[in-house]
C-alpha positions in Angstrom: -69.8 -110.0 -3.8 -72.2 -107.1 -3.2 -69.3 -105.3 -1.4 -67.1 -105.5 -4.6 -70.0 -104.2 -6.7 -70.7 -101.3 -4.4 -67.0 -100.4 -4.1 -66.4 -100.6 -7.8 -69.3 -98.4 -8.6 -68.3 -95.9 -6.0 -64.8 -95.8 -7.6 -66.2 -95.4 -11.1 -68.5 -92.6 -10.1 -65.8 -90.8 -8.1 -63.3 -91.1 -11.0 -65.9 -89.9 -13.5 -66.7 -86.9 -11.3 -63.1 -85.9 -11.1 -62.7 -86.3 -14.8 -65.7 -84.1 -15.5 -64.6 -81.5 -12.9 -61.1 -81.4 -14.4 -62.4 -81.1 -17.9 -64.5 -78.1 -16.8 -61.5 -76.7 -15.1 -59.4 -77.0 -18.2 -62.0 -75.1 -20.2 -62.9 -72.4 -17.6 -59.7 -71.6 -15.6 -57.9 -68.4 -16.5 -54.2 -69.2 -16.9 -52.0 -72.0 -18.0 -50.8 -73.0 -14.6 -54.3 -73.6 -13.2 -55.3 -75.4 -16.3 -52.3 -77.7 -15.9 -53.4 -78.4 -12.4 -56.9 -79.3 -13.6 -55.3 -81.6 -16.2 -53.2 -83.3 -13.6 -56.3 -84.0 -11.5 -57.8 -85.8 -14.5 -54.7 -87.9 -15.0 -54.0 -88.9 -11.4 -57.3 -89.1 -9.4 -59.8 -89.4 -12.2 -58.1 -92.1 -14.3 -56.7 -93.9 -11.3 -60.1 -94.3 -9.5 -61.9 -95.1 -12.8 -59.4 -97.9 -13.6 -59.5 -99.2 -10.1 -63.3 -99.5 -10.3 -63.0 -101.2 -13.6 -60.5 -103.7 -12.2 -62.9 -104.5 -9.4 -65.7 -105.1 -11.9 -63.5 -107.3 -14.0 -62.5 -109.6 -11.2 -59.6 -112.0 -11.5 -59.8 -112.9 -15.1 -58.3 -112.1 -18.5 -60.4 -108.9 -18.6 -58.5 -107.6 -15.6 -55.2 -107.9 -17.5 -56.8 -106.2 -20.5 -57.8 -103.3 -18.3 -54.3 -103.1 -16.7 -52.6 -103.2 -20.1 -55.0 -100.6 -21.6 -54.0 -98.1 -18.9 
């Protein structure tokens, strides 16, 4: 069980880091194409890793289906 906790927290922290970096990119990058790239990083890597970490935290329960349907 300690492995699942460590893996889930690593995924949550990685996802949060990508979301923060993408948000800074959207605010600071110069043109629309680079801002679109930063926004796509938020959507794909950031949200995907964050939801994967939340699914590992939830375990196989009704909360897991709530997280999946909320995505």
